[in-house]
C-alpha positions in Angstrom: 109.0 36.7 25.2 108.3 38.0 21.7 110.5 39.5 19.0 110.2 40.6 15.5 112.4 39.2 12.7 110.8 41.0 9.9 114.2 42.0 8.3 115.0 38.3 8.0 111.8 37.4 6.3 112.2 40.3 3.9 115.5 39.0 2.6 118.1 40.2 5.1 118.1 43.8 4.0 119.9 45.0 7.2 123.6 45.6 7.1 125.7 42.5 7.7 128.5 41.9 10.2 130.9 40.1 7.9 131.2 39.9 4.1 133.3 37.0 2.8 134.8 37.1 -0.6 135.9 33.7 -2.1 138.6 32.7 -4.5 137.6 29.7 -6.6 141.2 28.5 -6.7 141.9 28.9 -3.0 139.2 28.9 -0.3 140.9 31.9 1.4 138.4 34.4 2.8 139.0 38.1 2.7 137.1 39.8 5.5 136.0 43.4 5.1 137.9 45.9 7.3 135.0 46.4 9.8 135.1 47.2 13.5 132.9 44.3 14.6 132.4 45.7 18.1 130.7 48.7 16.5 129.1 47.0 13.6 125.3 47.2 13.0 123.4 44.2 14.5 119.7 43.5 14.8 118.3 43.8 18.3 115.3 41.5 19.0 113.1 42.1 22.0 111.7 39.1 23.9 108.6 39.0 26.1 107.3 36.4 28.5 105.0 33.7 27.2 102.6 31.9 29.5 100.3 30.0 27.1 102.1 26.6 27.2 102.1 24.1 30.0 104.7 21.3 30.4 104.7 17.9 32.0 107.9 16.8 33.7 109.6 13.4 33.4 112.1 12.5 36.1 114.1 9.6 37.5 111.0 8.7 39.6 109.2 8.0 36.3 112.0 5.8 35.1 114.4 8.2 33.4 117.9 6.7 33.8 119.7 10.1 34.4 118.7 13.7 34.8 120.9 15.2 32.1 119.1 14.6 28.7 121.2 16.2 26.0 119.7 14.4 22.9 116.1 13.8 22.0 114.8 12.0 18.9 111.3 10.6 17.9 111.4 7.5 15.8 108.9 6.4 13.1 106.9 4.3 15.6 106.4 7.4 17.8 108.8 6.4 20.6 110.8 9.1 22.2 114.5 8.4 22.6 116.6 10.3 25.2 120.4 10.3 25.2 121.8 10.6 28.8 125.0 10.1 30.6 123.8 6.7 31.7 122.6 5.1 28.5 119.8 5.4 26.0 116.2 5.7 27.2 113.1 4.8 25.2 109.8 6.3 26.2 106.4 5.1 25.0 104.3 7.8 26.7 103.9 5.7 29.8 107.1 3.8 30.6 110.8 3.9 30.0 113.1 1.2 28.7 116.8 1.8 29.3 119.6 0.5 27.0 123.0 0.5 28.7 126.5 -0.7 28.0 127.0 -4.3 29.2 130.6 -5.5 28.8 129.3 -9.1 28.8 127.1 -8.5 25.7 128.8 -7.7 22.4 125.7 -6.2 20.9 124.8 -3.9 23.8 125.2 -0.2 23.6 128.9 0.6 23.2 128.9 3.5 25.7 127.4 4.9 28.8 127.5 8.5 27.8 125.4 9.1 24.7 127.1 12.0 22.8 124.7 12.2 19.8 121.5 10.7 18.5 120.2 10.7 14.9 117.4 9.1 12.9 118.3 8.5 9.3 116.2 8.6 6.1 115.1 5.0 6.6 114.1 5.5 10.2 117.1 3.8 11.6 118.4 5.1 14.9 122.2 5.9 15.2 124.0 6.6 18.5 127.2 8.6 18.8 129.7 7.5 21.4 133.4 7.7 22.2 135.3 5.8 19.5 132.1 4.2 18.0 128.9 5.0 16.3 126.1 2.4 17.0 123.2 1.4 14.7 120.1 0.2 16.6 118.2 -2.8 15.3 114.6 -2.4 16.4 113.6 -6.0 15.7 116.3 -7.6 17.9 116.8 -4.5 20.1 120.6 -4.8 19.7 123.4 -2.5 18.5 125.9 -2.9 15.6 129.1 -1.0 16.3 131.2 0.9 13.8 134.6 1.7 15.3 136.4 5.0 14.7 140.2 5.0 14.8 141.9 8.3 15.4 144.4 9.2 12.7 147.9 9.0 14.2 147.0 8.5 17.8 145.1 5.6 19.3 145.4 6.9 22.8 142.9 9.7 22.5 139.2 8.9 22.0 137.2 10.1 19.0 134.0 11.5 20.4 131.1 11.6 17.9 129.5 15.0 18.7 127.0 15.0 15.8 125.6 12.8 13.0 124.0 13.9 9.7 123.0 12.3 6.4 123.2 13.6 2.8 121.0 12.7 -0.2 123.2 9.8 -1.1 122.5 8.1 2.2 126.1 8.6 3.5 126.4 9.4 7.2 128.7 12.2 8.3 130.2 12.1 11.8 131.4 15.3 13.5 134.2 14.5 15.9 137.1 16.1 17.7 139.4 14.1 15.4 138.1 15.4 12.1 135.2 14.6 9.8 134.2 11.0 9.0 132.1 9.7 6.2 130.3 6.3 6.9 128.8 4.2 4.2 125.9 2.5 6.1 125.7 -0.3 3.5 129.4 -1.4 3.5 130.5 0.1 6.8 133.4 1.8 5.1 134.8 4.8 7.0 136.6 7.7 5.2 138.4 10.4 7.2 138.8 14.1 6.3 140.9 16.3 8.5 143.1 19.5 8.7 146.3 19.4 6.7 148.6 22.4 7.4 150.2 21.8 4.0 146.9 21.8 2.1 144.9 25.1 2.1 141.8 23.3 0.7 141.6 21.0 3.7 139.3 21.6 6.7 140.4 24.5 9.0 140.4 22.3 12.0 139.9 18.7 13.2 137.5 20.0 15.8 134.4 19.4 13.7 131.3 20.6 15.6 128.5 19.9 13.1 127.7 19.1 9.5 124.7 19.1 7.2 123.4 19.3 3.6 121.1 22.2 2.8 118.1 22.3 0.5 120.3 23.1 -2.5 122.5 20.0 -1.7 125.5 22.1 -0.6 127.3 20.5 2.2 128.4 22.5 5.2 130.9 21.9 8.0 131.2 23.9 11.2 134.7 23.5 12.6 136.5 25.7 15.2 135.7 29.3 14.2 134.6 28.7 10.6 131.7 27.7 8.5 132.9 25.8 5.4 131.3 24.5 2.3 132.8 21.1 1.6 133.1 19.3 -1.7 132.3 15.7 -0.9 133.6 14.3 -4.2 137.0 16.0 -4.1 137.3 16.2 -0.3 138.2 19.9 -0.2 136.8 23.2 1.1 135.1 25.4 -1.5 134.1 28.3 0.8 135.5 29.4 4.1 133.5 31.8 6.3 135.2 33.1 9.5 132.8 33.4 12.4 135.0 35.0 15.0 133.2 38.3 14.4 130.0 36.9 15.8 131.2 36.9 19.3 131.1 40.2 21.2 134.9 40.2 21.8 135.8 38.8 18.3 138.0 36.2 19.9 139.1 32.9 18.4 137.7 29.7 20.0 135.1 31.8 21.9 132.2 29.8 20.5 131.1 26.3 21.4 128.3 24.1 20.4 128.5 25.7 16.9 125.8 24.4 14.5 123.3 25.6 11.9 119.7 25.0 10.9 117.9 25.8 7.7 114.2 26.6 8.2 111.3 26.0 5.7 111.7 29.5 4.3 115.4 28.8 3.5 116.7 31.0 6.2 120.1 29.6 7.3 120.5 30.1 11.0 123.8 29.8 12.8 123.6 29.0 16.5 126.3 28.8 19.1 127.1 29.4 22.8 129.4 32.2 23.7 130.4 32.1 27.3 128.3 35.2 28.2 129.2 37.4 25.2 126.4 37.5 22.6 123.1 35.9 22.1 124.4 33.1 19.9 122.2 33.7 16.9 123.1 34.8 13.4 121.9 34.3 9.8 124.1 33.4 6.8 123.0 34.7 3.4 124.4 32.1 1.0 123.7 34.2 -2.0 125.9 37.1 -0.9 128.1 35.2 1.7 127.0 37.7 4.4 126.5 37.1 8.1 124.1 39.1 10.2 124.3 38.9 14.0 121.3 39.2 16.3 121.1 40.4 19.9 118.2 39.0 21.8 117.2 41.0 24.9 114.5 41.0 27.6 112.0 43.7 26.7 111.4 44.5 30.4 114.9 44.8 31.8 116.8 45.4 28.6 119.2 42.6 29.5 120.7 40.7 26.6 120.2 36.9 26.6 123.9 36.2 26.4 124.2 32.5 27.3 123.9 31.4 23.6 121.7 28.9 21.8 122.2 25.2 21.9 119.7 24.0 19.3 117.0 25.0 16.9 114.0 23.1 15.3 110.7 23.8 13.6 107.5 22.0 14.7 104.7 20.8 12.4 103.2 24.3 12.5 106.4 25.8 11.2 107.1 27.5 14.5 110.8 27.9 15.2 112.0 26.9 18.7 115.4 28.0 20.1 116.9 26.2 23.1 119.2 28.6 25.0 121.9 27.5 27.3 120.5 29.2 30.4 117.8 31.7 29.4 115.0 29.3 28.7 113.2 28.0 25.6 112.3 30.6 23.0 109.3 30.2 20.7 109.4 32.1 17.5 106.0 32.5 15.8 106.5 34.5 12.6 103.2 36.3 13.0 103.3 37.0 16.8 107.0 37.2 17.5 109.2 35.4 20.1 108.1 34.2 23.5 110.3 32.8 26.3 108.1 29.9 27.5 110.2 27.9 30.1 113.3 27.8 32.1 116.7 26.2 31.4 116.7 23.8 28.5 119.8 21.7 27.5 118.7 20.4 24.1 115.8 20.0 21.8 115.4 17.4 19.1 116.8 18.6 15.8 114.8 17.7 12.7 116.0 18.0 9.1 117.9 19.7 7.8 120.2 17.7 8.7 122.8 18.9 11.0 124.9 16.8 13.3 
């Protein structure tokens, strides 16, 4: 499928869905009085693409489990797959599977790999429940960094995403708030929602984080995109995202994340439960959001499952992994093509979301 995003490349000249105004003293957002259901949005037609062929890897080839939700390639060229039954390494011919072994302290700390990340030094990090693991490629063992939930030890802290900023600090997105990990010292710092502090995060349900090309740090939590001051530990800018869903409902989005491409376009991607295509662009100069509706050019049907991940390849082609409408290839010269069936996740390169 192909679609044209010319308005995006020309500087987002189309009308926006939301305009956020910011107070420097208080990160309260004032949203324009706009009927979001009737607001202007960009409609993007998609056509079938048939010029790419795929090879399939299955459990017969050695894959430990069929649900692969995370993919990373390391500096040696190995492909790593996060599954519900451990961490799989693929050399192009064979798999080696790393699993949790309760008799070995330095084995993987979990069976269900929640997130996977390669840092600036090429070190592989694995997000689990209550722990984030660092992989030592020489000994092929794992060092565990335990995460304790603030105020309640009974509930697990699941590491949904990992990112890294220019200082080398790792940022962990969890259901128990935002954690900063110093990989040198192992020190963990927690940032969460405080109902008595309007500059705190909007929610402890942190879905993703990342530093953009201008070194501004962003946090996606619940129904907001927030710029976070890492030095002072407070929110500088709060952008409500509820208007991106067709129904404008709170908590209607899941798998909320963002991706900045090589042109500086700041994509927001999310799944919607069948209401909306799950794609928007945030203009950081004007604090404006533009929503996109992706539809099948033949049938007119909107691709409404939402988008799970985005990444650019070495040729600067943007790939969008939808929840149930296939893999979308966006070539800025030729448009967008739908090239394959259901995709759960594609590897996310810098920048730097997690």
